[in-house]
C-alpha positions as CSV (number, residue, x, y, z in Angstrom):
1,X,-21.1,-1.0,-10.8
2,X,-20.0,0.7,-7.6
3,X,-16.8,2.6,-7.4
4,X,-14.6,2.0,-4.4
5,X,-11.5,4.0,-3.5
6,X,-8.7,2.6,-1.3
7,X,-6.4,5.1,0.3
8,X,-3.3,4.6,2.4
9,X,-2.6,1.1,1.0
10,X,0.7,-0.4,2.1
11,X,3.2,-0.1,-0.8
12,X,4.3,-3.8,-0.4
13,X,0.6,-4.8,-0.7
14,X,0.3,-2.7,-3.8
15,X,3.3,-4.3,-5.3
16,X,2.0,-7.8,-4.6
17,X,-1.4,-6.9,-6.1
18,X,0.4,-5.6,-9.2
19,X,2.5,-8.8,-9.5
20,X,-0.6,-11.0,-9.1
21,X,-2.6,-8.9,-11.6
22,X,0.3,-9.2,-14.1
23,X,0.6,-12.9,-13.6
24,X,-3.1,-13.3,-14.3
25,X,-3.3,-10.9,-17.2
26,X,-5.5,-8.4,-15.4
27,X,-5.5,-4.8,-14.2
28,X,-5.1,-4.2,-10.5
29,X,-8.8,-3.2,-10.4
30,X,-9.9,-6.4,-12.0
31,X,-7.6,-8.4,-9.7
32,X,-9.1,-6.8,-6.6
33,X,-12.6,-7.5,-8.0
34,X,-11.7,-11.2,-8.5
35,X,-10.2,-11.5,-5.0
36,X,-13.3,-9.8,-3.4
37,X,-15.7,-12.1,-5.4
38,X,-13.8,-15.2,-4.4
39,X,-14.0,-14.3,-0.8
40,X,-17.5,-12.9,-0.6
41,X,-19.4,-15.2,-3.0
42,X,-21.1,-17.9,-1.1
43,X,-19.8,-21.4,-2.0
44,X,-22.1,-23.7,-3.7
45,X,-22.3,-27.3,-2.3
46,X,-20.2,-28.5,-5.3
47,X,-17.4,-26.1,-4.3
48,X,-17.6,-26.8,-0.6
49,X,-14.5,-28.2,1.0
50,X,-14.2,-31.9,0.6
51,X,-12.7,-34.4,2.9
52,X,-9.4,-35.8,1.7
53,X,-10.8,-39.3,1.0
54,X,-13.7,-37.9,-1.0
55,X,-11.4,-35.6,-3.0
56,X,-9.2,-38.6,-3.8
57,X,-12.1,-40.8,-4.7
58,X,-13.5,-38.1,-7.1
59,X,-10.1,-37.5,-8.6
60,X,-9.7,-41.2,-9.6
61,X,-13.3,-42.0,-10.3
62,X,-12.8,-42.1,-14.0
63,X,-10.1,-44.8,-13.8
64,X,-11.5,-48.2,-14.2
65,X,-10.2,-51.5,-13.0
66,X,-7.8,-49.9,-10.5
67,X,-7.6,-50.7,-6.9
68,X,-5.1,-49.6,-4.3
69,X,-3.8,-52.7,-2.7
70,X,-4.3,-53.1,1.0
71,X,-1.1,-52.7,3.0
72,X,-0.7,-55.6,5.4
73,X,0.5,-54.6,8.8
74,X,1.7,-56.3,11.9
75,X,-0.6,-56.3,14.9
76,X,-0.2,-53.4,17.2
77,X,2.2,-54.1,20.0
78,X,1.1,-53.8,23.7
79,X,1.8,-50.3,25.0
80,X,4.3,-50.0,27.8
81,X,3.0,-49.9,31.4
82,X,4.7,-47.1,33.4
83,X,2.6,-47.5,36.5
84,X,5.1,-49.9,38.3
85,X,8.4,-48.2,37.8
86,X,11.0,-47.5,40.5
87,X,12.0,-43.9,41.1
88,X,15.7,-43.6,40.9
89,X,16.3,-40.2,42.4
């Protein structure tokens, strides 16, 4: 494993790293390694960002006999026409 030394690291960043490492039960070095791995490891197609509809579909795929009811809506109204207005200056 390669050793990397960081110098002149902002003290607030160091504190946040220490807090994050503590929350995750890791040392600062391990936390930095996890952060770097998550940023630098290429995503597999399974982990690629999904569209919202696909993510919702996959989340509820195991639920049988469940349908989201269609919401009935009124027809769209005609948009206003501003071409024939009088200037009241």
